[in-house]
C-alpha positions as CSV (number, residue, x, y, z in Angstrom):
1,M,72.9,92.5,123.3
2,F,75.4,93.8,120.5
3,A,77.3,96.8,121.7
4,S,77.8,99.3,118.8
5,T,79.6,101.7,121.1
6,G,81.6,101.9,124.2
7,R,78.7,103.5,126.2
8,E,76.4,100.7,125.2
9,L,79.4,98.2,126.2
10,L,79.6,99.8,129.6
11,N,75.7,100.1,130.2
12,I,75.8,96.1,129.2
13,C,78.3,95.1,131.8
14,E,76.9,97.1,134.2
15,K,73.2,96.5,133.8
16,H,74.5,92.5,133.4
17,R,77.3,92.9,136.1
18,I,79.8,91.1,133.9
19,S,82.9,91.5,132.5
20,I,84.0,92.7,129.2
21,S,85.8,89.0,128.4
22,E,82.1,87.6,129.7
23,Y,80.0,90.4,127.2
24,A,82.4,89.0,124.4
25,V,81.7,85.5,124.6
26,R,77.9,85.8,125.5
27,F,78.1,88.1,122.4
28,E,79.6,85.2,120.3
29,E,77.2,82.3,121.2
30,L,74.1,84.3,120.5
31,E,75.6,85.2,117.1
32,T,77.0,82.2,116.0
33,G,74.8,79.3,118.1
34,R,77.8,78.0,119.3
35,S,78.6,76.4,122.7
36,R,80.4,78.5,125.3
37,K,83.0,75.0,125.5
38,E,83.1,75.7,121.5
39,I,84.0,79.1,121.6
40,V,86.4,79.2,124.4
41,N,88.5,76.3,122.9
42,K,88.4,78.4,119.1
43,M,90.2,81.1,121.2
44,K,92.3,79.0,122.8
45,K,93.8,77.6,119.6
46,N,94.4,81.1,118.6
47,L,96.3,81.8,121.8
48,E,98.7,78.8,121.0
49,V,99.5,80.2,117.6
50,M,99.9,83.6,119.2
51,Q,102.3,82.2,121.5
52,E,104.2,79.8,118.8
53,A,104.8,83.0,116.7
54,A,105.9,85.3,119.6
55,E,108.7,82.2,120.9
56,Y,109.8,81.3,117.8
57,G,111.9,84.5,116.7
58,L,113.4,84.6,120.1
59,H,115.2,81.2,119.4
60,N,115.1,80.9,115.6
61,E,116.9,83.8,112.9
62,I,114.1,84.2,110.8
63,K,114.4,86.4,107.7
64,S,111.6,87.6,105.8
65,V,111.1,86.5,101.7
66,S,112.3,90.0,100.5
67,G,115.1,90.2,103.5
68,L,113.9,93.1,104.5
69,I,113.9,92.3,108.1
70,G,114.9,89.5,110.2
71,G,117.0,88.5,113.0
72,D,115.7,91.4,115.5
73,A,113.8,89.5,117.7
74,V,116.6,87.0,118.9
75,K,119.1,90.5,119.2
76,I,116.5,91.9,121.4
77,Y,116.0,88.5,123.7
78,N,119.8,88.3,124.1
79,Y,120.1,91.4,125.3
80,L,117.5,90.6,127.8
81,K,119.5,88.0,129.1
82,E,122.0,90.0,129.4
83,G,120.7,91.9,132.1
84,K,121.7,95.3,130.9
85,S,118.1,96.5,129.8
86,L,117.1,100.2,130.8
87,T,113.3,99.3,130.9
88,G,113.0,96.0,132.7
89,D,112.5,92.4,131.5
90,T,108.8,93.1,130.9
91,M,109.2,95.0,128.3
92,V,112.1,94.1,126.6
93,K,110.2,90.7,126.5
94,A,107.1,92.4,125.6
95,M,109.1,94.2,122.4
96,A,110.8,91.0,121.3
97,R,108.0,89.1,121.0
98,A,105.8,91.5,119.1
99,I,108.8,91.7,116.6
100,S,108.8,87.9,116.7
101,C,105.6,88.1,115.5
102,S,106.0,90.3,112.4
103,E,108.7,88.0,111.5
104,V,107.5,85.1,111.6
105,N,104.3,86.9,109.6
106,A,107.0,88.6,107.2
107,S,108.5,84.9,106.7
108,M,105.3,83.2,105.5
109,G,104.9,81.9,109.0
110,R,101.4,81.2,110.9
111,I,100.0,84.1,112.7
112,V,96.7,85.1,114.1
113,A,96.0,88.3,112.4
114,S,94.6,90.2,115.0
115,P,93.3,92.7,114.0
116,T,95.5,92.4,111.2
117,A,98.4,91.2,110.1
118,G,100.4,94.2,109.9
119,S,99.6,94.5,113.4
120,C,100.3,90.8,114.6
121,G,102.4,91.2,117.3
122,I,101.0,93.3,119.4
123,L,98.2,91.9,121.0
124,P,99.7,88.4,121.3
125,S,103.0,90.2,122.8
126,V,101.4,92.1,125.3
127,I,98.9,89.4,126.5
128,I,101.6,86.9,126.5
129,T,103.8,88.9,128.6
130,A,101.1,90.7,130.7
131,G,100.2,87.2,131.4
132,E,103.6,86.0,132.4
133,K,104.4,89.0,135.2
134,L,100.8,88.6,136.6
135,N,100.8,84.9,137.1
136,K,97.8,84.3,134.5
137,T,96.8,80.5,134.1
138,S,96.2,80.2,129.8
139,E,92.1,80.2,130.8
140,E,92.8,83.6,131.9
141,M,94.8,84.8,128.7
142,V,91.9,83.3,127.1
143,Q,89.8,85.5,128.7
144,A,91.8,88.7,128.0
145,L,91.5,87.9,124.2
146,F,87.6,87.9,124.7
147,A,88.0,91.6,126.2
148,A,90.4,92.7,123.5
149,S,88.0,91.5,120.9
150,A,85.2,93.6,121.9
151,I,87.2,96.5,121.9
152,G,88.2,95.5,118.2
153,M,84.6,94.9,117.2
154,I,83.6,98.3,118.2
155,I,86.4,100.1,116.7
156,A,85.7,98.2,113.4
157,H,81.8,99.4,114.1
158,N,82.6,102.8,114.0
159,A,85.9,103.5,112.2
160,T,88.3,100.9,110.5
161,L,90.7,98.4,111.1
162,S,92.6,98.5,107.9
163,G,95.7,100.6,107.0
164,A,94.3,100.9,103.3
165,E,91.5,102.9,105.0
166,G,92.8,104.9,108.0
167,G,96.4,104.4,107.9
168,C,98.7,102.6,110.6
169,Q,96.5,104.7,113.5
170,A,94.0,102.1,112.5
171,E,96.1,99.0,112.6
172,C,98.9,99.3,114.8
173,G,96.7,102.0,116.7
174,S,93.6,99.7,117.2
175,A,95.4,96.3,118.5
176,A,97.4,98.4,120.8
177,A,93.9,99.5,122.3
178,M,92.6,96.1,122.6
179,G,95.6,95.2,124.2
180,A,95.6,98.1,126.8
181,G,91.7,97.3,127.3
182,A,92.6,93.6,127.9
183,V,95.4,94.1,130.2
184,V,93.6,96.3,132.4
185,E,91.0,93.3,132.9
186,M,93.6,91.0,134.0
187,M,94.6,93.6,136.6
188,G,91.2,93.7,137.9
189,G,90.1,97.2,136.4
190,T,86.4,97.5,135.6
191,P,85.1,97.8,132.2
192,E,85.3,101.8,132.2
193,M,88.9,101.3,133.1
194,S,89.5,99.1,130.0
195,L,88.0,101.9,127.8
196,H,89.9,104.6,129.3
197,A,93.0,102.6,128.8
198,G,92.0,102.0,124.6
199,A,90.9,105.6,124.6
200,I,94.8,107.2,125.9
201,V,96.3,104.6,123.2
202,I,94.1,105.9,120.5
203,K,94.8,109.7,121.4
204,N,98.6,108.7,121.6
205,I,98.6,107.2,117.8
206,L,96.5,109.7,116.0
207,G,97.8,110.5,112.7
208,L,100.3,107.7,112.3
209,V,100.5,106.8,108.5
210,C,100.9,103.6,106.5
211,D,103.8,104.0,104.7
212,P,105.6,100.3,104.0
213,I,108.5,100.4,102.0
214,A,108.2,98.7,98.7
215,G,104.5,97.9,99.6
216,L,105.6,95.3,102.0
217,V,104.2,94.7,105.5
218,E,107.9,94.5,107.1
219,V,109.4,98.0,107.5
220,P,108.5,100.2,109.4
221,C,105.6,97.8,110.6
222,A,107.9,95.4,112.9
223,K,108.9,98.2,115.1
224,R,105.6,99.6,115.1
225,N,104.3,96.8,116.5
226,A,106.9,96.7,119.4
227,S,106.4,100.4,119.7
228,G,102.3,99.5,120.0
229,A,103.1,96.6,122.4
230,V,105.1,99.5,125.1
231,S,102.2,101.7,124.2
232,A,99.7,99.0,125.5
233,L,101.4,98.0,128.7
234,T,102.6,101.3,129.6
235,T,98.9,103.1,129.1
236,A,97.5,99.7,131.1
237,D,99.6,101.3,134.6
238,L,99.0,104.5,133.9
239,V,94.8,103.6,133.9
240,M,95.2,101.2,137.3
241,S,97.1,104.2,139.1
242,G,94.1,105.9,138.4
243,V,94.4,108.3,135.3
244,K,91.4,108.4,133.1
245,S,90.9,109.5,129.5
246,K,89.6,113.3,129.6
247,I,87.9,112.1,125.8
248,P,85.9,109.0,125.9
249,F,86.6,106.0,123.9
250,D,83.7,106.8,121.3
251,D,85.0,110.0,120.9
252,T,88.7,108.9,120.1
253,V,87.3,106.3,117.6
254,W,85.3,108.4,115.7
255,A,88.3,111.0,115.4
256,M,90.5,108.4,114.6
257,Y,87.8,107.5,111.6
258,K,88.2,111.2,110.6
259,V,91.7,111.5,110.4
260,G,92.4,108.4,108.8
261,K,89.7,109.6,105.5
262,S,91.6,113.0,106.1
263,M,94.9,111.0,104.7
264,P,95.3,111.7,101.5
265,C,95.8,108.4,99.8
266,E,99.9,108.3,99.9
267,L,100.1,107.9,103.4
268,R,97.7,104.9,103.5
269,E,99.3,101.7,102.6
270,T,99.9,102.7,99.2
271,A,104.1,103.0,99.4
272,M,103.4,106.3,97.6
273,G,104.2,108.3,100.9
274,G,106.2,108.7,104.0
275,L,109.1,106.7,104.6
276,A,108.5,104.7,101.5
277,I,109.6,107.4,99.4
278,T,112.5,108.3,101.2
279,A,115.9,107.8,99.0
280,T,116.5,105.1,101.3
281,G,112.8,103.9,100.7
282,L,113.1,104.2,97.1
283,K,116.4,102.3,97.1
284,L,115.6,99.5,99.4
285,K,112.4,98.8,96.7
286,E,114.6,99.1,94.0
287,E,116.9,96.2,95.5
288,I,114.1,94.1,96.6
289,L,112.2,94.4,92.8
290,G,115.8,93.7,91.6
291,K,116.0,90.1,92.8
């Protein structure tokens, strides 16, 4: 029953005539021995924590422990209420929620690290915002999280979800791919379409380095969460319009892993390269260490 690749996942879904989310639930039943009710309830709790983290920063000016980030989710949400957005309510809400989760994380609040703490804002903002736009119930959003988890498992099995191993492409890239695939299922797309969405997201984020200022998961991480959420939602629309990825999902995952392994250690969460060693990045590091 375990699908080690996207191709195997599609074969299983086709054979049993099930969705990706249903595959994930059945796999979890076999893997853990727990009942469907237990498994669904556990995922429902994850969704509730995600909702709390995605909403809290919209109404409260959160400050990170270091002071590097904070208060941006409130700014974005207030901007949304002014009705002056260029990209529309859905996209602005997604960005605000993604940054809210990042701010909650950086202030030592409770988040769901899905797939990682550094990318914790992408999946919640995407699922919650798409669910809201599509008038989905909490049960349907829980199913979307299962779909996302199946895609994440394949990425983890064949590549990596770790910024220290594969750069930010492995963290924010994987999160956005998981979110895009899940939203396609929410919109009525097929399992094949969900993997097209995941593939397109990964193609568009290949090579993204992990270069946190002062080694903290704050800058540029929070804004990359907002960008990842936008990528996931726009890609879902691309795929639902009929656009396909010329490069299959499995190939993009393989490429992401190879690109990550090719990156020097300075660009993999060590804070020894990229933005972390710019003049401003080093100055911010000194200010933080001097506190």
